[in-house]
N, C-alpha and C positions, 0 to 999 in steps of 0.2 A: 583620414590617414594620421599616422604618428609618426612625428619628426623628434629627432634628438639632435641637439645643439653642443657640439663640443667647444668649450671655450666662453667665458663671459666678458670679454674685452669690448671695446666699441663696435666692433663688427659683431659681435655675438649678441649684443644688444640689438642692434639695427634687425637682424636676421629675426629674433622674437618679436621684434615690434610689428614686423609684415606680418609673421607666421599666425600671430595670434588676431589678426584680423581676416583671417581667410577661412571661408566658411567650409573647405575641404579638409582643413585640418583640425582634428579632435583633440589632438594631443601634443603639447609641446615639451620635450624633457631636456632639462639643462644639466650639463655637466660641467663640475668644476672643481681642483681640489680645496678652494677656499670656500667655507661655509659663508663668510660674511659677504663674500662678493655675490654668491648664489641669491643670498636674502635680498640684497638691492636689486638684482636684474628681476627677481619677482615683483617687487613692489613697482618697477618699471611696466611689466606684463601685465599685471592686474589693472593698471591704470588705462591701457591701451585696450582691454578686454571688455570694457563696460558694454558695449553695442552686441556682444557675443557671449553671452554669459557662460554657453555650454563648453566652452575651450578651457581646459584645464592646464595649467602649467606646474610639472613636475619638478622638484629640484632632485639633484643625485650628486651628493658628495662623494667622487670616486678619482682615481688615478687612473689617467690614460695609459700610464705605462705598465701597469699593473694587470696582464690579463686577465688572471681570475676575477679582478673586480669588473672590468669595463666588457669582456665579452658576453656575458649572461645579460648585461644591462643591453647593449648593443641589440642582440636578438630579441628583444622585448618590441623593438621600432621597426617602422617601414623604411625610412630613408634617415640618414646622418647627413649633417651639415658640420664640417671640420673648419673652425675660426681660428686655429692656434697660432702662434706668432713665431714659431721657428720650426726648422726642419725636423730636428729631433723629434719633438712630440707629433708633427705631422705623420710622420712616416711610422712611428708608432700607433697612433689613432688609424692609419691606413691598415698595417699588418693587422690590428684587432677587429677591424670592420670585415676583411677577407675572411678571416677565422669565423667570426659570427653570422656571415652571409648577408651582410648588410651593406646595400648600395648607400654611396656617400658622395658628395660635392665637397670638393676642398678649395679654399680662398688662396693657398700659399703661391707665391712667385715662382713655380718650378714645374717642370715637366718630368713628372714622376718616373715614366718610363725612361728616360735618360736625366738621371738626377746630376746637379751642377757638382763639377768636381772643385771648386774655389770655396773655402772657408765654410766646411759641412755644418757646423753649429751641431756638433754631438750626434751628427747622424751616426746609426750603427748599422754598419754593411756585415752580413753573415761572413765568418770566417772562410778564407777561400775565393772569395767573390770580389769582382771589380765593380765599381758603380754601375755600370752599363750591363753588366750581368745580372747585378741586383735590381735593376729595373726591368729588366726583360723577365726575372723570375716572379716579381711582383704581377706584372701582366699575366704571365701564365697561369699564376696560383688565383689572380681573380677570375679568368677565363674558367678554370677547372672548377671553382666554387660559383660561379655563375653571378660576379659580383661586378657593378659599374663602379669605376670611379670616375666621375665627371671632372677633369683636373683642371684647377687653375679657373674658378668661375667666380667673377666678381667684376671689378672695374677694367684691371689692367693688370695681369691676364683676365679675361672675361668678355666683357663689352668690345673691347678693343678686336679681341680675336674674331668674334661674331661677324663686326661690320666689315673688317678686313678681308673676311672670309667672303663675304656677301659683294664686295667690291670686285673680287677677283672673278667671280662668278658673272657678274655685269660684264666684263671684257671678253673677247674671244681669244686674245694673248694676255697674259699678265705678265709684266716684266719687272715692275719695281714697286715695292710697298715700303711705306715709313708709316709708323704708327705713333703719334703724338700725343700723350695723355699725363696729367697729372692734378694732383690736389692741391690747392693752395690756399690761404686765408685771404680774406677780402683784403683790398689794398690797404685800408684804414688800420686795419690790425697787423696785416705784414709789417707796417712801420714801427710798429710796437715791440717787434723781437729780432732777436740776432738772425742772420741770414734770410730774412724777410719770410721766416717759415714758422708754421704752429704744428706741433706733432698731431697726426690723425691716425696712425699707425705704430705699431711697436718701434721706436726710435733706434734701437740697436741693429734691427734688421733693416731699417731704412740705410743704416752706415754702411751695413755690409753692403748693399746695394750700389753704393757709391765708389768701391773699390775693387769689385771682384772684374774678372777677365768675362768678356761677353762675348757671346756667337753672333756673328754678323754675315751676311752674305755680300761679296763683293765681287763683280764679273762671274756669277755662278759658282763661287766656290765658298766655303764656310772659313772665315779668319776670325781670330779671336783679337779683340781690341778692348783698350781701357775703359772702363766704365768713366763717366763724366767729362768725356770727350765729346768730340764733332759737335760743338754749340752751334745752334742754328736760331736765329732771332728772327721773329715773324709777328706781324699784327692778327688779332683776331676780331674779325668784324662780322660777327653774325648773334642773332638773338639780342640785337641792339646794343652789343659792346663793340667797344674799340680799344683795346689794349693791347700794348707791347708786352710779348712773352719771350723765354729763351727755355729752349729744350736741349738736353744731352742726352748721349747714349747710356741706356740701363738694361736690366736684363728681364723686363717685364712680360715678354712672350715667346719663350724659350721652344715652346712647341713648333712654331712657325718654321724653325730652321729645318725640322725633321717632316713636318706635312706637307712644306711646298718646296720640294727641291727645285722646281721649275723656274721659281724666282731668281733673276740675275742678281738682283739687290734688294736686301730686306734689312729692317733694323727697327728696333723700338727706342724712344726718347721720352723722359721725364719731362713735364712742364713745370717751369718754376716762373716767380718773378725775376725781373733784370736784376743782378746783383748775388744772386743766390749760388750760382755755379761759380762765379769769380772766387766767393767767401770758400766753397768746399774745396776748390783746387789749391787755394792758399794753405788751407788746413793739411791736403793731402802732401803738397810739397814740403811742408814744415815736418812731415812725419807723424803729425797728430792722429792719424788715421790707422796707423800700425798697429798690430796685433804682436809685434817682438816685444817682449819685456825689455826695459831699461832701467838702469840704477839711478836713483835720485836720493841722494844723501843719504846713503844706506840702506835705503828702502827699493824693493823692485814693484816697479808700477808697469802697466800696460798701457801705452798712450791712448788709446781707442777708448778703452775702458775710462780711463782718467776724466777724457773730454766727454765722454757721454755723461758721467756723473756731474759736469761742471753745467752741460749746455741743456739736456733734459728739463730741469727744472724751467730754466729761462724760456724754452721752448712751449711750455704748458700752455694753452690757453688760459688766460685770466677768467673771472667769474663773468659767465654769461656770454664769452666769447666762442660763439659755434657758428659764427657767420662765415663760411668757408664755400669755396668753389671748387668742382670738378669739372675741367676743360679738356676736350679731345678735339683733336684733328688728325684724322688717318687718311691717307692718299694713297691710291694704288694707279700704277700707270700703265698702259699697254696699247692693245689695238682693238678696236670696235668697229664694225662694219668696213674693214679696210683701212680705216684712218686711226692715226695717234689718239688717244684718248685718256683720260684721267677722271677717276670717280673718288670723289671727296665726302670725309663723313666729320659732322661737327657734332659737338654738345657744350654746353655751358649750363651746368646745373649748382644751384645753390641750397643753403642749409635750408630745412623747414624749420624756422624760428617759431612758428606757432605751437609747433608739436616737440620742440627740442632735438630733431634729428639733424645730424650733421650731412652735408653733400657727401662726404665720403661714405657715410653708412647707407644713404640712399643709393649711391651707384655701386656700390660693393657687396654691402648686406642683401638688398632688394632683388639684384639678379641670382645670388645664391639662392635666395629662397624661392623664386619662381621658378629655378631650375630643379631645385628638390621636389616641389609640387609636381611638375612635369614628370619626373621619374616616378614618384607615387603613384600617378595616375597612368602610368603604362606608356607614357608617349616617347620617353626615350629608351630605347631598349637594347643599345649596344652593350656590350660586357667588355670587362679589362679595362686598360687605362685608356679614356678617350679624352682629346681635347675639346675645349667649346666648340672649337671651329668645326669640327667634323660630328658633332651632336646637334647642332642647332641652325639648320639648314633648310631651305626649302619653306613646306608651310610652318614648320616650329619655329623657324626664323620671324617668321611673319608674328606668328601666335607671340613670341617673346616679345617682339617690338610692342605688340597691342598690350601686354601686359605690363612694361615698362610706362606707356602712355598713361596707362590708369593710376599710375603711381607718379604722373606729371613729370615723367624724365621722358625728354625729346630729343630725337636724334635726326640732324638734318643730312640728306643724301643730294648730292648735285654732281650729274654727269656732265663732263665738258668735253666736245670734240676738239682737239688741238691742230694747229695747222701744221 
């Protein structure tokens, strides 16, 4: 099969690294607006493909916002993977894929059928439509064209969605679910950077996730709460680890609000090292994450953009610093065999230092690549906008886990009957 990758950032590189080693994939197309970046990723792909020389990587210098460029290109491929870093580009690519009749997976932290109304990042909604109407229009258009958008497939959303869904199916009645997930640098590297954090994803988008309003379920009702609130401190004691971590509310699994209305309680939280969320909330309280322009000595500046300019260089990994961790603890509570029960899922994945692949790329890019191949093989057959929890269930869930294991990604499930 032929797979087209849109975007060549860290996650795009991780997708390419995985796909070029898959014998089912005969061609990997790379799309980027920057030719220099394309050349760099091509070198990486060539280095990975030595064992499978028949795989060909093709570079495409194109602009995803120009339909006359991107639609004919998409039509030449079997499946697409969108790894773009903001909502404007993601939705542009999605509209183009629908027009081209191309099934795609998208990593964006968004449920495209119900676009988030906070900080739309340039998202363009057709005149006369609300965001909700736009999401429904995209879904209907995809159904009409026979196109699948596997929505939000990576680490979180993605892995977290499918394991929480599995936990719900392990119970007779599911009442509460909390997904705790996060990408963090190793403890040694964390201590060398502000906020005990190193950039593994587009940082401007990370800052957005820290300030938006987030949908959660409380007592069966959908409520909006502030991101970076409801801090929870816990110890992670699996896979030989014993680490104290802290998580806070973020918008990483928005589809669950709509796909599981039966839950009384639901929230998604992002895991960080202790101290990170305290620092973030100080920045918020000081107005440094605001987007409202302010006057500074006769010049107009946007506080968050200014902060991003200062922080981003300081949060970039130093030479050789790829030793990161992706950690997950998802829990589902309810009733099993007439008794209160809880299903927990744990993951602690580190970077592949031998091959220079970060933990974030392994746990985000690899699931997207696996899902894209499943679509190309005709194993995922739904059409329209479909979230991961509704696509990767039953035998496909087990196959998905097996594919993760082949890539040394382990997920531990523990079922506990409670008193």
